All heavy atoms as TSV, in Angstrom:
chain	resi	resn	atom	element	x	y	z
A	1	MET	N	N	-23.521	7.891	5.009
A	1	MET	CA	C	-23.836	7.459	3.655
A	1	MET	C	C	-22.772	6.461	3.188
A	1	MET	O	O	-21.580	6.651	3.406
A	1	MET	CB	C	-23.872	8.663	2.730
A	1	MET	CG	C	-24.232	8.341	1.317
A	1	MET	SD	S	-24.337	9.847	0.363
A	1	MET	CE	C	-25.321	9.284	-0.974
A	2	ALA	N	N	-23.208	5.435	2.534
A	2	ALA	CA	C	-22.305	4.381	2.080
A	2	ALA	C	C	-21.599	4.781	0.783
A	2	ALA	O	O	-22.071	5.635	0.032
A	2	ALA	CB	C	-23.086	3.094	1.869
A	3	ASN	N	N	-20.482	4.151	0.568
A	3	ASN	CA	C	-19.714	4.343	-0.666
A	3	ASN	C	C	-19.550	3.003	-1.364
A	3	ASN	O	O	-19.661	1.945	-0.744
A	3	ASN	CB	C	-18.333	4.924	-0.355
A	3	ASN	CG	C	-18.410	6.355	0.089
A	3	ASN	OD1	O	-19.192	7.138	-0.421
A	3	ASN	ND2	N	-17.586	6.717	1.048
A	4	LEU	N	N	-19.246	3.060	-2.647
A	4	LEU	CA	C	-18.967	1.863	-3.433
A	4	LEU	C	C	-17.491	1.843	-3.799
A	4	LEU	O	O	-16.955	2.841	-4.283
A	4	LEU	CB	C	-19.802	1.847	-4.712
A	4	LEU	CG	C	-21.307	1.788	-4.558
A	4	LEU	CD1	C	-21.965	1.882	-5.924
A	4	LEU	CD2	C	-21.736	0.522	-3.852
A	5	ARG	N	N	-16.844	0.717	-3.563
A	5	ARG	CA	C	-15.461	0.519	-4.000
A	5	ARG	C	C	-15.553	-0.225	-5.322
A	5	ARG	O	O	-16.057	-1.353	-5.388
A	5	ARG	CB	C	-14.687	-0.294	-2.974
A	5	ARG	CG	C	-13.248	-0.524	-3.349
A	5	ARG	CD	C	-12.546	-1.370	-2.284
A	5	ARG	NE	N	-11.155	-1.570	-2.593
A	5	ARG	CZ	C	-10.696	-2.524	-3.409
A	5	ARG	NH1	N	-11.531	-3.369	-3.980
A	5	ARG	NH2	N	-9.416	-2.632	-3.648
A	6	ILE	N	N	-15.079	0.392	-6.382
A	6	ILE	CA	C	-15.228	-0.142	-7.735
A	6	ILE	C	C	-13.849	-0.442	-8.304
A	6	ILE	O	O	-12.983	0.434	-8.329
A	6	ILE	CB	C	-15.971	0.853	-8.648
A	6	ILE	CG1	C	-17.310	1.242	-8.012
A	6	ILE	CG2	C	-16.174	0.276	-10.029
A	6	ILE	CD1	C	-17.980	2.409	-8.678
A	7	GLU	N	N	-13.656	-1.681	-8.766
A	7	GLU	CA	C	-12.377	-2.094	-9.347
A	7	GLU	C	C	-12.610	-2.602	-10.767
A	7	GLU	O	O	-13.525	-3.390	-11.007
A	7	GLU	CB	C	-11.748	-3.192	-8.506
A	7	GLU	CG	C	-10.421	-3.682	-9.058
A	7	GLU	CD	C	-9.783	-4.775	-8.210
A	7	GLU	OE1	O	-10.420	-5.239	-7.259
A	7	GLU	OE2	O	-8.647	-5.155	-8.538
A	8	LEU	N	N	-11.775	-2.165	-11.690
A	8	LEU	CA	C	-11.835	-2.642	-13.069
A	8	LEU	C	C	-11.084	-3.963	-13.155
A	8	LEU	O	O	-9.885	-4.015	-12.870
A	8	LEU	CB	C	-11.219	-1.609	-14.018
A	8	LEU	CG	C	-11.346	-1.898	-15.505
A	8	LEU	CD1	C	-12.813	-1.882	-15.940
A	8	LEU	CD2	C	-10.566	-0.879	-16.312
A	9	VAL	N	N	-11.777	-5.049	-13.504
A	9	VAL	CA	C	-11.147	-6.368	-13.525
A	9	VAL	C	C	-11.004	-6.944	-14.930
A	9	VAL	O	O	-10.329	-7.953	-15.112
A	9	VAL	CB	C	-11.916	-7.373	-12.628
A	9	VAL	CG1	C	-11.809	-6.976	-11.171
A	9	VAL	CG2	C	-13.356	-7.512	-13.052
A	10	LYS	N	N	-11.624	-6.314	-15.920
A	10	LYS	CA	C	-11.479	-6.755	-17.309
A	10	LYS	C	C	-11.040	-5.574	-18.163
A	10	LYS	O	O	-11.327	-4.419	-17.852
A	10	LYS	CB	C	-12.791	-7.330	-17.847
A	10	LYS	CG	C	-13.179	-8.645	-17.238
A	10	LYS	CD	C	-14.360	-9.249	-17.959
A	10	LYS	CE	C	-14.709	-10.599	-17.367
A	10	LYS	NZ	N	-15.847	-11.192	-18.060
A	11	SER	N	N	-10.375	-5.880	-19.254
A	11	SER	CA	C	-9.804	-4.864	-20.125
A	11	SER	C	C	-10.877	-4.059	-20.862
A	11	SER	O	O	-11.965	-4.558	-21.160
A	11	SER	CB	C	-8.897	-5.540	-21.152
A	11	SER	OG	O	-8.423	-4.610	-22.087
A	12	LEU	N	N	-10.532	-2.822	-21.184
A	12	LEU	CA	C	-11.402	-1.964	-21.978
A	12	LEU	C	C	-11.125	-2.091	-23.478
A	12	LEU	O	O	-11.835	-1.504	-24.289
A	12	LEU	CB	C	-11.235	-0.501	-21.550
A	12	LEU	CG	C	-11.660	-0.183	-20.119
A	12	LEU	CD1	C	-11.305	1.265	-19.781
A	12	LEU	CD2	C	-13.136	-0.428	-19.932
A	13	ASN	N	N	-10.096	-2.857	-23.842
A	13	ASN	CA	C	-9.764	-3.037	-25.258
A	13	ASN	C	C	-10.911	-3.717	-25.991
A	13	ASN	O	O	-11.448	-4.723	-25.539
A	13	ASN	CB	C	-8.506	-3.890	-25.418
A	13	ASN	CG	C	-7.263	-3.164	-24.988
A	13	ASN	OD1	O	-7.264	-1.943	-24.891
A	13	ASN	ND2	N	-6.207	-3.912	-24.711
A	14	GLY	N	N	-11.294	-3.166	-27.124
A	14	GLY	CA	C	-12.327	-3.749	-27.956
A	14	GLY	C	C	-13.740	-3.455	-27.492
A	14	GLY	O	O	-14.695	-3.949	-28.089
A	15	ARG	N	N	-13.905	-2.665	-26.457
A	15	ARG	CA	C	-15.244	-2.319	-25.961
A	15	ARG	C	C	-15.801	-1.152	-26.758
A	15	ARG	O	O	-15.066	-0.395	-27.401
A	15	ARG	CB	C	-15.210	-1.940	-24.481
A	15	ARG	CG	C	-14.575	-2.956	-23.581
A	15	ARG	CD	C	-15.337	-4.252	-23.557
A	15	ARG	NE	N	-14.580	-5.215	-22.746
A	15	ARG	CZ	C	-14.803	-6.497	-22.725
A	15	ARG	NH1	N	-15.751	-7.014	-23.467
A	15	ARG	NH2	N	-14.070	-7.293	-21.975
A	16	LEU	N	N	-17.106	-0.984	-26.698
A	16	LEU	CA	C	-17.739	0.140	-27.369
A	16	LEU	C	C	-17.260	1.453	-26.756
A	16	LEU	O	O	-16.918	1.526	-25.583
A	16	LEU	CB	C	-19.258	0.046	-27.233
A	16	LEU	CG	C	-19.932	-1.148	-27.909
A	16	LEU	CD1	C	-21.414	-1.165	-27.590
A	16	LEU	CD2	C	-19.718	-1.092	-29.405
A	17	GLU	N	N	-17.271	2.491	-27.578
A	17	GLU	CA	C	-16.800	3.803	-27.141
A	17	GLU	C	C	-17.573	4.307	-25.918
A	17	GLU	O	O	-16.996	4.909	-25.007
A	17	GLU	CB	C	-16.961	4.785	-28.308
A	17	GLU	CG	C	-16.102	6.004	-28.209
A	17	GLU	CD	C	-16.151	6.825	-29.488
A	17	GLU	OE1	O	-15.962	6.266	-30.582
A	17	GLU	OE2	O	-16.384	8.034	-29.355
A	18	LYS	N	N	-18.871	4.040	-25.882
A	18	LYS	CA	C	-19.690	4.468	-24.743
A	18	LYS	C	C	-19.288	3.754	-23.464
A	18	LYS	O	O	-19.303	4.340	-22.384
A	18	LYS	CB	C	-21.170	4.209	-25.014
A	18	LYS	CG	C	-21.789	5.140	-26.011
A	18	LYS	CD	C	-23.263	4.838	-26.170
A	18	LYS	CE	C	-23.931	5.811	-27.107
A	18	LYS	NZ	N	-25.373	5.554	-27.227
A	19	GLN	N	N	-18.920	2.479	-23.579
A	19	GLN	CA	C	-18.520	1.716	-22.402
A	19	GLN	C	C	-17.184	2.217	-21.862
A	19	GLN	O	O	-17.001	2.341	-20.650
A	19	GLN	CB	C	-18.442	0.230	-22.735
A	19	GLN	CG	C	-19.788	-0.375	-23.053
A	19	GLN	CD	C	-19.692	-1.771	-23.625
A	19	GLN	OE1	O	-18.684	-2.143	-24.220
A	19	GLN	NE2	N	-20.746	-2.537	-23.453
A	20	VAL	N	N	-16.267	2.530	-22.749
A	20	VAL	CA	C	-14.970	3.072	-22.339
A	20	VAL	C	C	-15.177	4.433	-21.677
A	20	VAL	O	O	-14.577	4.725	-20.632
A	20	VAL	CB	C	-14.007	3.180	-23.545
A	20	VAL	CG1	C	-12.728	3.889	-23.150
A	20	VAL	CG2	C	-13.714	1.801	-24.114
A	21	ALA	N	N	-16.050	5.258	-22.243
A	21	ALA	CA	C	-16.325	6.580	-21.670
A	21	ALA	C	C	-16.945	6.454	-20.284
A	21	ALA	O	O	-16.628	7.249	-19.383
A	21	ALA	CB	C	-17.244	7.365	-22.596
A	22	THR	N	N	-17.804	5.474	-20.090
A	22	THR	CA	C	-18.414	5.245	-18.781
A	22	THR	C	C	-17.356	4.859	-17.755
A	22	THR	O	O	-17.345	5.362	-16.631
A	22	THR	CB	C	-19.503	4.161	-18.870
A	22	THR	OG1	O	-20.500	4.574	-19.808
A	22	THR	CG2	C	-20.149	3.920	-17.525
A	23	ALA	N	N	-16.445	3.970	-18.140
A	23	ALA	CA	C	-15.368	3.559	-17.237
A	23	ALA	C	C	-14.487	4.758	-16.892
A	23	ALA	O	O	-14.121	4.959	-15.726
A	23	ALA	CB	C	-14.534	2.455	-17.869
A	24	HIS	N	N	-14.165	5.584	-17.875
A	24	HIS	CA	C	-13.335	6.758	-17.633
A	24	HIS	C	C	-14.044	7.749	-16.721
A	24	HIS	O	O	-13.398	8.398	-15.892
A	24	HIS	CB	C	-12.943	7.420	-18.947
A	24	HIS	CG	C	-11.925	6.643	-19.711
A	24	HIS	ND1	N	-11.421	7.084	-20.914
A	24	HIS	CD2	C	-11.320	5.454	-19.478
A	24	HIS	CE1	C	-10.531	6.201	-21.367
A	24	HIS	NE2	N	-10.476	5.196	-20.505
A	25	SER	N	N	-15.367	7.864	-16.855
A	25	SER	CA	C	-16.110	8.792	-15.992
A	25	SER	C	C	-16.095	8.337	-14.537
A	25	SER	O	O	-16.265	9.155	-13.628
A	25	SER	CB	C	-17.548	8.955	-16.477
A	25	SER	OG	O	-18.314	7.810	-16.193
A	26	LEU	N	N	-15.886	7.048	-14.317
A	26	LEU	CA	C	-15.745	6.519	-12.961
A	26	LEU	C	C	-14.303	6.614	-12.463
A	26	LEU	O	O	-14.014	6.283	-11.328
A	26	LEU	CB	C	-16.203	5.057	-12.909
A	26	LEU	CG	C	-17.707	4.816	-13.032
A	26	LEU	CD1	C	-17.994	3.341	-13.237
A	26	LEU	CD2	C	-18.438	5.344	-11.815
A	27	GLY	N	N	-13.386	7.026	-13.328
A	27	GLY	CA	C	-11.985	7.148	-12.950
A	27	GLY	C	C	-11.197	5.877	-13.159
A	27	GLY	O	O	-10.134	5.699	-12.581
A	28	LEU	N	N	-11.698	4.982	-13.995
A	28	LEU	CA	C	-11.045	3.697	-14.256
A	28	LEU	C	C	-10.416	3.722	-15.644
A	28	LEU	O	O	-11.107	3.938	-16.637
A	28	LEU	CB	C	-12.061	2.565	-14.153
A	28	LEU	CG	C	-12.831	2.496	-12.834
A	28	LEU	CD1	C	-13.970	1.504	-12.943
A	28	LEU	CD2	C	-11.907	2.140	-11.701
A	29	ARG	N	N	-9.111	3.489	-15.718
A	29	ARG	CA	C	-8.399	3.555	-16.992
A	29	ARG	C	C	-7.793	2.216	-17.395
A	29	ARG	O	O	-7.747	1.885	-18.562
A	29	ARG	CB	C	-7.283	4.588	-16.911
A	29	ARG	CG	C	-7.770	5.964	-16.539
A	29	ARG	CD	C	-7.929	6.807	-17.743
A	29	ARG	NE	N	-8.426	8.132	-17.361
A	29	ARG	CZ	C	-9.248	8.818	-18.103
A	29	ARG	NH1	N	-9.652	8.358	-19.251
A	29	ARG	NH2	N	-9.676	9.995	-17.710
A	30	LYS	N	N	-7.290	1.450	-16.418
A	30	LYS	CA	C	-6.641	0.186	-16.750
A	30	LYS	C	C	-7.006	-0.870	-15.706
A	30	LYS	O	O	-7.499	-0.542	-14.624
A	30	LYS	CB	C	-5.125	0.361	-16.841
A	30	LYS	CG	C	-4.484	0.890	-15.594
A	30	LYS	CD	C	-3.003	1.139	-15.800
A	30	LYS	CE	C	-2.400	1.686	-14.521
A	30	LYS	NZ	N	-0.981	1.901	-14.652
A	31	ILE	N	N	-6.751	-2.110	-16.028
A	31	ILE	CA	C	-7.082	-3.213	-15.131
A	31	ILE	C	C	-6.399	-2.999	-13.780
A	31	ILE	O	O	-5.232	-2.644	-13.718
A	31	ILE	CB	C	-6.649	-4.561	-15.749
A	31	ILE	CG1	C	-7.444	-4.840	-17.013
A	31	ILE	CG2	C	-6.847	-5.701	-14.757
A	31	ILE	CD1	C	-6.989	-6.077	-17.758
A	32	GLY	N	N	-7.157	-3.210	-12.722
A	32	GLY	CA	C	-6.631	-3.058	-11.378
A	32	GLY	C	C	-6.881	-1.694	-10.766
A	32	GLY	O	O	-6.655	-1.511	-9.573
A	33	ASP	N	N	-7.330	-0.734	-11.566
A	33	ASP	CA	C	-7.651	0.583	-11.021
A	33	ASP	C	C	-8.836	0.469	-10.066
A	33	ASP	O	O	-9.799	-0.242	-10.339
A	33	ASP	CB	C	-8.008	1.576	-12.129
A	33	ASP	CG	C	-6.798	2.153	-12.826
A	33	ASP	OD1	O	-5.673	1.870	-12.386
A	33	ASP	OD2	O	-6.983	2.883	-13.818
A	34	VAL	N	N	-8.745	1.189	-8.952
A	34	VAL	CA	C	-9.801	1.176	-7.936
A	34	VAL	C	C	-10.220	2.604	-7.660
A	34	VAL	O	O	-9.385	3.506	-7.591
A	34	VAL	CB	C	-9.293	0.526	-6.629
A	34	VAL	CG1	C	-10.345	0.589	-5.542
A	34	VAL	CG2	C	-8.883	-0.909	-6.888
A	35	THR	N	N	-11.520	2.805	-7.502
A	35	THR	CA	C	-12.053	4.108	-7.142
A	35	THR	C	C	-13.148	3.922	-6.105
A	35	THR	O	O	-13.782	2.868	-6.055
A	35	THR	CB	C	-12.590	4.858	-8.377
A	35	THR	OG1	O	-13.007	6.157	-8.005
A	35	THR	CG2	C	-13.745	4.133	-9.009
A	36	VAL	N	N	-13.346	4.930	-5.283
A	36	VAL	CA	C	-14.433	4.925	-4.304
A	36	VAL	C	C	-15.397	6.030	-4.703
A	36	VAL	O	O	-15.013	7.195	-4.808
A	36	VAL	CB	C	-13.899	5.150	-2.874
A	36	VAL	CG1	C	-15.046	5.225	-1.890
A	36	VAL	CG2	C	-12.932	4.041	-2.500
A	37	GLN	N	N	-16.636	5.645	-4.957
A	37	GLN	CA	C	-17.664	6.567	-5.413
A	37	GLN	C	C	-18.836	6.546	-4.432
A	37	GLN	O	O	-19.078	5.536	-3.774
A	37	GLN	CB	C	-18.177	6.151	-6.802
A	37	GLN	CG	C	-17.138	6.149	-7.888
A	37	GLN	CD	C	-16.742	7.539	-8.317
A	37	GLN	OE1	O	-17.547	8.465	-8.271
A	37	GLN	NE2	N	-15.489	7.700	-8.718
A	38	PRO	N	N	-19.603	7.637	-4.354
A	38	PRO	CA	C	-20.785	7.637	-3.489
A	38	PRO	C	C	-21.839	6.675	-4.034
A	38	PRO	O	O	-21.959	6.492	-5.250
A	38	PRO	CB	C	-21.267	9.079	-3.537
A	38	PRO	CG	C	-20.700	9.644	-4.777
A	38	PRO	CD	C	-19.411	8.915	-5.022
A	39	ASP	N	N	-22.569	6.057	-3.134
A	39	ASP	CA	C	-23.624	5.111	-3.514
A	39	ASP	C	C	-24.900	5.899	-3.800
A	39	ASP	O	O	-25.713	6.145	-2.922
A	39	ASP	CB	C	-23.845	4.097	-2.395
A	39	ASP	CG	C	-24.806	2.996	-2.804
A	39	ASP	OD1	O	-25.229	2.973	-3.976
A	39	ASP	OD2	O	-25.135	2.162	-1.949
A	40	ASN	N	N	-25.060	6.318	-5.067
A	40	ASN	CA	C	-26.252	7.055	-5.477
A	40	ASN	C	C	-26.714	6.542	-6.834
A	40	ASN	O	O	-26.075	5.682	-7.440
A	40	ASN	CB	C	-25.983	8.569	-5.490
A	40	ASN	CG	C	-24.805	8.959	-6.344
A	40	ASN	OD1	O	-24.482	8.287	-7.322
A	40	ASN	ND2	N	-24.148	10.053	-6.003
A	41	ASP	N	N	-27.837	7.054	-7.305
A	41	ASP	CA	C	-28.421	6.561	-8.550
A	41	ASP	C	C	-27.522	6.732	-9.778
A	41	ASP	O	O	-27.396	5.791	-10.574
A	41	ASP	CB	C	-29.783	7.212	-8.800
A	41	ASP	CG	C	-30.847	6.708	-7.831
A	41	ASP	OD1	O	-30.662	5.604	-7.268
A	41	ASP	OD2	O	-31.855	7.412	-7.649
A	42	PRO	N	N	-26.883	7.892	-9.979
A	42	PRO	CA	C	-26.007	8.007	-11.158
A	42	PRO	C	C	-24.854	7.003	-11.152
A	42	PRO	O	O	-24.539	6.404	-12.191
A	42	PRO	CB	C	-25.482	9.437	-11.077
A	42	PRO	CG	C	-26.505	10.176	-10.291
A	42	PRO	CD	C	-27.044	9.180	-9.305
A	43	THR	N	N	-24.253	6.786	-9.986
A	43	THR	CA	C	-23.157	5.818	-9.902
A	43	THR	C	C	-23.668	4.410	-10.145
A	43	THR	O	O	-23.045	3.629	-10.871
A	43	THR	CB	C	-22.471	5.911	-8.524
A	43	THR	OG1	O	-21.994	7.235	-8.330
A	43	THR	CG2	C	-21.314	4.944	-8.432
A	44	ARG	N	N	-24.807	4.065	-9.564
A	44	ARG	CA	C	-25.396	2.737	-9.771
A	44	ARG	C	C	-25.730	2.503	-11.249
A	44	ARG	O	O	-25.571	1.403	-11.768
A	44	ARG	CB	C	-26.660	2.565	-8.926
A	44	ARG	CG	C	-26.409	2.438	-7.452
A	44	ARG	CD	C	-25.986	1.053	-7.108
A	44	ARG	NE	N	-25.777	0.930	-5.673
A	44	ARG	CZ	C	-25.591	-0.222	-5.076
A	44	ARG	NH1	N	-25.581	-1.334	-5.764
A	44	ARG	NH2	N	-25.391	-0.262	-3.782
A	45	GLY	N	N	-26.184	3.546	-11.934
A	45	GLY	CA	C	-26.488	3.425	-13.359
A	45	GLY	C	C	-25.248	3.143	-14.190
A	45	GLY	O	O	-25.261	2.301	-15.094
A	46	LYS	N	N	-24.145	3.814	-13.867
A	46	LYS	CA	C	-22.886	3.588	-14.573
A	46	LYS	C	C	-22.389	2.169	-14.333
A	46	LYS	O	O	-21.927	1.491	-15.256
A	46	LYS	CB	C	-21.830	4.599	-14.126
A	46	LYS	CG	C	-22.119	6.016	-14.553
A	46	LYS	CD	C	-21.111	6.977	-13.972
A	46	LYS	CE	C	-21.469	8.415	-14.277
A	46	LYS	NZ	N	-20.513	9.358	-13.688
A	47	VAL	N	N	-22.486	1.724	-13.086
A	47	VAL	CA	C	-22.056	0.366	-12.742
A	47	VAL	C	C	-22.913	-0.660	-13.480
A	47	VAL	O	O	-22.403	-1.675	-13.967
A	47	VAL	CB	C	-22.107	0.159	-11.215
A	47	VAL	CG1	C	-21.962	-1.302	-10.848
A	47	VAL	CG2	C	-21.028	0.988	-10.537
A	48	ALA	N	N	-24.205	-0.395	-13.603
A	48	ALA	CA	C	-25.097	-1.326	-14.296
A	48	ALA	C	C	-24.738	-1.459	-15.776
A	48	ALA	O	O	-24.848	-2.544	-16.346
A	48	ALA	CB	C	-26.550	-0.876	-14.144
A	49	LYS	N	N	-24.286	-0.360	-16.384
A	49	LYS	CA	C	-23.945	-0.371	-17.811
A	49	LYS	C	C	-22.729	-1.242	-18.115
A	49	LYS	O	O	-22.667	-1.879	-19.158
A	49	LYS	CB	C	-23.672	1.054	-18.315
A	49	LYS	CG	C	-24.892	1.907	-18.424
A	49	LYS	CD	C	-25.738	1.488	-19.596
A	49	LYS	CE	C	-26.891	2.441	-19.787
A	49	LYS	NZ	N	-27.783	2.000	-20.840
A	50	ILE	N	N	-21.736	-1.225	-17.203
A	50	ILE	CA	C	-20.499	-1.971	-17.471
A	50	ILE	C	C	-20.163	-2.917	-16.324
A	50	ILE	O	O	-18.999	-3.206	-16.065
A	50	ILE	CB	C	-19.321	-1.010	-17.755
A	50	ILE	CG1	C	-19.074	-0.065	-16.584
A	50	ILE	CG2	C	-19.536	-0.251	-19.044
A	50	ILE	CD1	C	-17.782	0.718	-16.693
A	51	GLY	N	N	-21.181	-3.412	-15.669
A	51	GLY	CA	C	-20.995	-4.253	-14.490
A	51	GLY	C	C	-20.173	-5.498	-14.730
A	51	GLY	O	O	-19.474	-5.969	-13.829
A	52	TYR	N	N	-20.212	-6.036	-15.939
A	52	TYR	CA	C	-19.466	-7.254	-16.245
A	52	TYR	C	C	-17.957	-7.017	-16.331
A	52	TYR	O	O	-17.176	-7.965	-16.354
A	52	TYR	CB	C	-19.978	-7.885	-17.549
A	52	TYR	CG	C	-19.732	-7.040	-18.775
A	52	TYR	CD1	C	-18.654	-7.300	-19.595
A	52	TYR	CD2	C	-20.571	-5.984	-19.102
A	52	TYR	CE1	C	-18.412	-6.529	-20.717
A	52	TYR	CE2	C	-20.352	-5.209	-20.209
A	52	TYR	CZ	C	-19.270	-5.493	-21.017
A	52	TYR	OH	O	-19.031	-4.720	-22.123
A	53	LEU	N	N	-17.537	-5.752	-16.313
A	53	LEU	CA	C	-16.121	-5.405	-16.335
A	53	LEU	C	C	-15.589	-5.076	-14.940
A	53	LEU	O	O	-14.388	-4.890	-14.772
A	53	LEU	CB	C	-15.889	-4.167	-17.221
A	53	LEU	CG	C	-16.297	-4.254	-18.683
A	53	LEU	CD1	C	-16.133	-2.890	-19.339
A	53	LEU	CD2	C	-15.472	-5.294	-19.399
A	54	LEU	N	N	-16.495	-5.005	-13.968
A	54	LEU	CA	C	-16.159	-4.459	-12.658
A	54	LEU	C	C	-16.338	-5.466	-11.533
A	54	LEU	O	O	-17.077	-6.440	-11.663
A	54	LEU	CB	C	-17.060	-3.254	-12.344
A	54	LEU	CG	C	-17.141	-2.152	-13.380
A	54	LEU	CD1	C	-18.206	-1.149	-12.972
A	54	LEU	CD2	C	-15.799	-1.481	-13.563
A	55	HIS	N	N	-15.676	-5.161	-10.414
A	55	HIS	CA	C	-15.937	-5.838	-9.144
A	55	HIS	C	C	-16.318	-4.731	-8.167
A	55	HIS	O	O	-15.526	-3.822	-7.925
A	55	HIS	CB	C	-14.706	-6.589	-8.655
A	55	HIS	CG	C	-14.909	-7.250	-7.337
A	55	HIS	ND1	N	-15.665	-8.383	-7.206
A	55	HIS	CD2	C	-14.495	-6.918	-6.098
A	55	HIS	CE1	C	-15.695	-8.735	-5.927
A	55	HIS	NE2	N	-14.980	-7.837	-5.236
A	56	VAL	N	N	-17.536	-4.795	-7.625
A	56	VAL	CA	C	-18.062	-3.733	-6.783
A	56	VAL	C	C	-18.328	-4.259	-5.381
A	56	VAL	O	O	-18.943	-5.315	-5.212
A	56	VAL	CB	C	-19.377	-3.176	-7.368
A	56	VAL	CG1	C	-19.922	-2.047	-6.508
A	56	VAL	CG2	C	-19.161	-2.691	-8.794
A	57	THR	N	N	-17.858	-3.520	-4.373
A	57	THR	CA	C	-18.139	-3.843	-2.980
A	57	THR	C	C	-18.597	-2.579	-2.273
A	57	THR	O	O	-18.225	-1.468	-2.671
A	57	THR	CB	C	-16.907	-4.412	-2.247
A	57	THR	OG1	O	-15.828	-3.497	-2.377
A	57	THR	CG2	C	-16.486	-5.743	-2.830
A	58	GLU	N	N	-19.400	-2.756	-1.226
A	58	GLU	CA	C	-19.889	-1.613	-0.463
A	58	GLU	C	C	-18.958	-1.320	0.693
A	58	GLU	O	O	-18.465	-2.229	1.337
A	58	GLU	CB	C	-21.291	-1.890	0.068
A	58	GLU	CG	C	-22.357	-1.802	-0.985
A	58	GLU	CD	C	-23.756	-1.805	-0.396
A	58	GLU	OE1	O	-23.919	-1.371	0.761
A	58	GLU	OE2	O	-24.663	-2.248	-1.093
A	59	GLU	N	N	-18.712	-0.038	0.928
A	59	GLU	CA	C	-17.939	0.423	2.069
A	59	GLU	C	C	-18.841	1.251	2.957
A	59	GLU	O	O	-19.761	1.899	2.476
A	59	GLU	CB	C	-16.758	1.291	1.623
A	59	GLU	CG	C	-15.673	0.571	0.924
A	59	GLU	CD	C	-14.464	1.460	0.676
A	59	GLU	OE1	O	-14.612	2.696	0.736
A	59	GLU	OE2	O	-13.399	0.920	0.415
A	60	LYS	N	N	-18.566	1.239	4.237
A	60	LYS	CA	C	-19.371	2.043	5.161
A	60	LYS	C	C	-18.640	3.287	5.559
A	60	LYS	O	O	-17.496	3.454	5.462
A	60	LYS	CB	C	-19.732	1.226	6.384
A	60	LYS	CG	C	-20.692	0.121	6.042
A	60	LYS	CD	C	-21.149	-0.571	7.283
A	60	LYS	CE	C	-22.160	-1.651	6.895
A	60	LYS	NZ	N	-22.636	-2.387	8.008
């Protein structure tokens, strides 16, 4: 099963509370934080909500 490498590349300052909560649920707190999450529907949904703040790559 593939994984997603997710990096926060833009600041969470001034974002809506829901967007900040979504980033925190992915384990991202500050710029440059990286997390590896399973490639499934819930993770893809979170990435879609705040995709403009993230850099996402697939890992095997």
